[in-house]
C-alpha positions in Angstrom: -3.6 -17.0 6.5 -1.9 -16.6 3.2 0.8 -14.4 2.3 0.3 -11.9 -0.7 3.0 -10.1 -2.6 2.6 -7.1 -4.6 4.8 -5.1 -6.8 3.5 -1.6 -7.1 4.1 1.5 -8.9 4.6 5.1 -7.0 6.2 3.7 -3.9 9.0 6.2 -3.6 9.5 7.1 0.1 8.5 6.3 4.1 5.5 8.5 3.6 4.4 6.2 1.0 5.2 3.0 3.0 3.7 4.5 6.1 0.2 5.1 4.3 0.2 1.7 2.7 1.2 -0.2 6.2 -1.8 1.9 8.1 -4.4 1.6 5.3 -4.0 -2.0 4.2 -3.6 -3.0 8.0 -7.0 -1.5 8.7 -8.6 -4.2 6.2 -10.6 -6.7 8.0 -8.5 -10.1 8.2 -5.2 -8.5 7.4 -2.7 -9.8 10.1 0.6 -8.2 9.0 1.8 -5.9 6.3 5.6 -5.4 5.3 6.7 -2.6 2.8 9.9 -2.6 1.2 10.0 0.7 -0.3 13.4 0.3 -2.2 11.9 -2.9 -4.0 8.4 -1.4 -4.3 7.2 -4.8 -2.7 4.5 -5.2 -0.2 3.6 -8.4 1.6 0.5 -9.0 3.5 -0.4 -11.7 5.7 -4.4 -11.8 5.6 -7.1 -14.5 5.5 -7.5 -16.6 2.3 -9.2 -14.8 -0.6 -8.3 -11.2 0.3 -6.0 -10.7 -2.8 -8.2 -8.9 -4.8 -9.4 -6.7 -2.1 -6.0 -5.8 -1.1 -5.1 -5.0 -4.8 -7.9 -2.9 -5.1 -7.3 -1.1 -2.0 -3.7 -0.4 -3.0 -5.0 0.9 -6.5 -7.4 3.3 -4.7 -4.4 4.8 -2.5 -2.5 5.3 -5.8 -0.3 2.3 -5.7 -1.5 -0.1 -8.6 0.4 -3.2 -9.2 3.2 -2.6 -11.7 2.0 -2.7 -15.3 -1.7 -1.7 -14.7 -0.7 1.6 -16.3 -3.4 4.1 -15.0 -2.1 7.6 -14.8 -4.5 8.7 -12.4 -2.9 6.5 -9.7 0.5 8.5 -9.8 -1.5 11.6 -8.8 -3.4 9.9 -6.0 0.0 8.3 -4.7 1.2 11.9 -4.2 -1.4 12.7 -1.8 -1.3 9.4 0.0 2.3 10.0 0.4 2.0 13.4 1.7 -0.6 12.1 4.2 1.8 9.4 5.2 4.6 11.9 5.9 2.4 13.9 8.0 1.0 11.0 10.1 4.6 9.5 10.8 5.8 12.9 12.0 2.8 13.5 14.2 2.1 10.4 16.2 -0.9 10.1 18.3 
């Protein structure tokens, strides 16, 4: 197991954090996901060699690493945020 740390863009609220935790946690070989929304940091414990897959999934969700500069991610993150807020208020 390795621990990967990502500082991401667009992480603004608990809805965003919920989406990230849930979606990254579903990746194969991910053991633990910790999201610090105030610092926009994500720490993931996963099998060695998973960094690029996790990074890519974060970007797909709208939370790219700081400095990647793709405006499209901002719009995607708003959708992910809304889904995260809805999921956390409606547990199954």
